[in-house]
N, C-alpha and C positions, 0 to 999 in steps of 0.2 A: 408469870406465865403468859398473861395477855400481851406484854411487850414482845415476848418471843414469838407468839403467833402472828402478830402484826409484822414482825420482821420477816417471817417466813412467807407471808402472803404477798410480799412485793414481787412484781414481775421480774423474770430473768432478763438480763441485758440481751439485746438482739445479737444473733450470730453475725460475725463479720462477713460481708458480701464481697465476692471477687468482682472487679470491674469487668463490664461486658467487653468482649473482644470487638475491635473496630470492624465494620463490614469489609468483606474482601472486595478488592477492586475488580472491575470487570476484566476478563481475560481478552485482550485485544491484540490481533496481529494486523499490522498495516502493510499491505502489499504495495510496494513503492515502485511504480512504473517510472523510469527516468523522465525528467523534465515535465512532470505533472504536479508541480508544487508540493512534492512529497517531503522535501527537506523542511519546508515551512511547517507542514502539519506534524511531522515527527517532533520538531522542537517544541511545539505547543503541547502535544500529548505527553511527552516525557516530563515536561515541567509540571503538569497537573498530576501525573501518575507516579511521581518520584517516590522512592522508597529507600530507606537506609540499606536494605538488603539488595545489593546490586546484582546478585545472581538471579533476581526476579526479572531483570531486563535482559533481552538479548538483541544483538544487532549483527546481521549477516554482513561481515565486512568484505570489501571488494578485494583489496590486495591480498589479504590472508586466504580468501577462497581461491584466488588465482594461483597463489603459490601451492596450495594443497592440490589443485587440479594438475599442475605440472608434475608434482611428486607422484601422484597416483595415476598419471597418464590418462586422464579423463577430462571431460568438459567442465568448465568453471560452473556452468549452471547446474550440472548434475551434482557437484559438490554442494552448491547452495541449497538445492532441494533436499538433500540429505540432512544438512545442518538444520533446515527449517523443520522437517519432520521430527528430528531428534529433539529440538527445543520445544516444539509443541507438545511433545510427550512428557516433558518434565513438569510435574504437578505444581512446583513452586513458582514457575514462570507465569507472569501475568501480562507482560507487554513485550512485543517484539516488532521489528521492521526489517525490511531488506529488499534488494533487487533480486527477487527470486520468483520463478514461475509458481503460480497457485493453480495447478491443474485440477480438473473436476473431482478426481478421486480423492486427492488430498483434502480438499475443502470439505467434501462430503464426510470423510472419516473424522474430521476434527470439529465440524460445525456445531456439535452439541456441547463442546467444551470451550471453544474459542469463537469470538466474534471477528470476522474478517472485514477489514475496511480497505477501500482503495479510492483513488481519484483518477478520473478520465479527463483527457484533454482533446480538443479538436486535433485529429491526427496530422493535418497539414501544418498547423501551428506548432505542434509538438516536434515534428520532423525538422522544421526550420530552426526551432529553438535548440534542438540537439546538435544540429550541424554547426550553428554559430558558436554555441557554448564549447563544443569539443575542438573547434578550430582556433578559438582565440583565448581559451583559458590558459592560465599560467602553469597549471599542473601538467605533467607528462602522462598522467593516467588516461588511457584511451584517447589520446590527443590525435586529432585529424590533421593530416598534412596535404590532403588532396584538394585541388580546386573543385568548385561546385559541380561542373559537368562530369568530371571523372568520379566524384563521390557518388553521384546519382546512379552511375553504372556499376559501382563496386558492390561487393557482397555486404560490406558494412552499411552502405547507404540503403540497399534493398532491405536488409534486416531491420534497419531503423524504422522502416515503414510497416513492419509486421509485428510490432510489439504486442498489441492487444491479443492478436490471435495466438501468439506464442505464450503469453502470460496466462491466458484464461482457458485454453483448450489443450488437447493432446497433439496438436500439430507438431510440436517439437520432437515427438516420438516417431513421427513419419515425415521428415522434412522433404522427401521427394514426392509426396502425394500432393493433391490439389488443395491449397489452403481454403478454398471456398467451401470445401466439405466440412470445415470445422467452425464456420461462422455461427451456426445455430447452437453448437455445443458451448462456445464461448459466452453467448448471450444467456443461455440457461445457467451456466456456472455463475455468472455475475449475480443471478437472482438468489444464489445460495449465500452471497455476502450479506452482512448485516447492514452496512451502509456503503453506498457508492455515490460519490459526489463528482462535480466537474470543476475545473479550474476557474471558469468564468463566474461561478457562484460559490466561492469559499464561505461567504456569509451564511448561505443556506446550509452548508455542510456543518459549520460551527453551531448553528441553531439546532440542527438535527442531533448532533452529538450531545448537546446540552439536554435535549428532550429525552433521548434514549438512555443517557448515562449520568445525567446531572453533573456534567463536566463543562465548565465554562472555559472557552478557548479564545486566546488572542493569537491569530495566525500571522506570524511575521513574513517578510519577503526574504527568502534565502536563495542563494545560487542564481541570482538574476543574470540575464544574458550580458556577456561582456561586449557585445557589439549590436546595439539596437538598430543602428543605421543600416547595417547589412541586412538584418532580418526584414526591415521595412522594404528595402530595395528588392529583395527576393519576392516578397508578397505582391509587389507591384508589377512583376514580370509575368504576364499571362502565359507565355509559352512555358516558362519554368514551372509555374504552378500546375499546368496540365500534366507535366511529366511527374511532378511530386504526387499528384492525385492518382496516377497510375500505380506508382510505387506503394501508396498507402490505401489502395482500393479496398482491401478486405478489412482493415482497421476502420476505415471510414464507414463501411456498412455496419460493422459492430456498433460503433459510436452512434450513428444516426438511428439505427433501429432501437437500441437500448434507451437512449434519451428520448426518442420519439414516443416510446411506450410509457416511460416512467418519469419523464421530465428531468429537470436539473438536479434532483436529489432523489435517491432511492433508499428506503429504509424497510428492511424485511419485517421489522416489528410493526411498523405502520401498515404495511401491506396485510399482515396477518390479522390486524385488528379492524381493518376497513370493512 
């Protein structure tokens, strides 16, 4: 009987425990303004946020959105904005990027679920880089065949100098209105973003992403200019630069005012805890 009681007094084996689920990655959308080091940042982020479930990533592709726009008889950017809103609505998605406008209402509607990131670049440097890249690249996509003087007068050249005001305000909804009316709106919208960096300080951008998300990035150099010599020549021609300044006037004001207030790196999280 004593042996039986001793046997019964032994503790029961612990119940098996289920392994804890890994923490969910941050939900990040990278708003990629062309020629702002976006391909480099996207490569670094995708490498760190890789997941076997490929449906959790989305990329707003250029040629596919262009084809859809032709089929639907609408603008390519309208298609991209629709694709963006749709993918931000999918709960399983956690990372995306694309050349798509991030107008204030969209950012406001999704900023509780998603962190919006973007990179700004000096608008004159960006304009020159876009011109040389599209003129001398091997791909036929959006290839430019106009000489510089004609390009500056063309709708394509003028639009190239109004990227920030298109991407971050409602100016695209009223293209015939005065773009200067949308400068304040673009600046306020950028303050809804989680992180805004600049191309001249990608090191600070990587440090801020590490601080806010514990993600270590090594940002490579992708899509470099195919004609550095021409870019330098344009930058040295004062008359040409003055013309480009006029084309980029509203983007220059957005860039200078935003970086003038927040410096080379903006973090909404750091602003909220300051």
